[in-house]
Phi, psi and omega in degrees: 000122183240161186227148177272102182286348176294347177282348187230070188295331184284308183299331182295340183279342192245107173233015175194156178296336180292319178293322178302318182289353176273344183285147172289152181301326187298329186276355182294320172307325181289317174303320180295316182303310179290327178295321177289320181291322179296315180295321175298313187299319186281311186290330181291346177266328184254352185079154180151191185265117180274299197300314183299313177299318177295333183276350182244016182302300182296321177300318186295313178297318186295309186295315182287334176290318185278318184263157185266064176290136012269359180299312171279146192266122177251114181249128174249134181280136184063297179113357178301322190274007190267002181300311174299333173289330178284322177303310181286351185242047169084013182235023183302310189283349179254003182302329183293348182264002182301135180066016174253164182295131183075002182257197180296150176290146176290347182232167174306134182225122184304320188287349188270318186202150178285347174285337183269102186290322184232128177279123182235173177180314170282141188282163167077016185268341193298317187294312185292326172293324183292331178296312181302314186295316179298321180286321180299321180298316181297319175294329179292326174074027183245023176056042173274134186265149181232128181231122177254139176239122183230139178273171182289346173275314171303321184292345181273358177284154184302321181297325179285327178294312178305317181291320172301317177300313180298310177303315175306331177276311187269341181048063169299154175279091178212157179240138178240120177259121181266113184265085182278087179258002179061031188228135167205197185288327174219181182293134181291137178229174174110173186293322181289320174297318178304314184296315175309314185291324180290325174304313184278350186243355185291166182294324180294313182294316180296325184284320181288325177292318179292321177301311176301322177298315176304312183294322180292325177297317183291343188228077184313323180304332182273352186298319180296336183262009191291338181284336185292317176288333180293317180287334175289323182293319182295321172300319182285000000 
């Protein structure tokens, strides 16, 4: 299964994260647009997970652009959201073989790429694995960073709670990114889910969001950047 890469001129320049980091920041929005279209084009032919990957395009580009992967360790929980990661890490031309005999694994797989730090499948394992990797990196002493990406569904599992409890005690040098897309196999339940919902519906977030909208309307040059503070508030 082949694709006309000429339809994606910016993406065609990126077959590794080293090449990604050579791009000027101004070209990253175009790269994200092409990456999303390429993902739709390829996975619609071969089958696979659409929504999770489409929702992490910008996040994937940003993490690989800022961090020195694969030297820095990037861990994806479960892996449904890792299709853009695979495309940017030397597997772009093989993404159409995903879930096919002899093709790419549907999830990150250590034997497939040096960028796949952890072979995953079961949810909620990223933080606990990340702790061990971060502790090892500290002992190595080479300033290697550790980043874990986990969803709002996976973070409600017991293993994730145990890992957060452990991390809060030993405080390893690691970053945990919560991808709160309000999606999982079924509706999220529990106190943590309720807390996340309250953060996004509370007075502080709502007032800051509405104030930001009014300010951006009063200052047209800022309007195009209005999603940036909103996303920062969500992350915060």
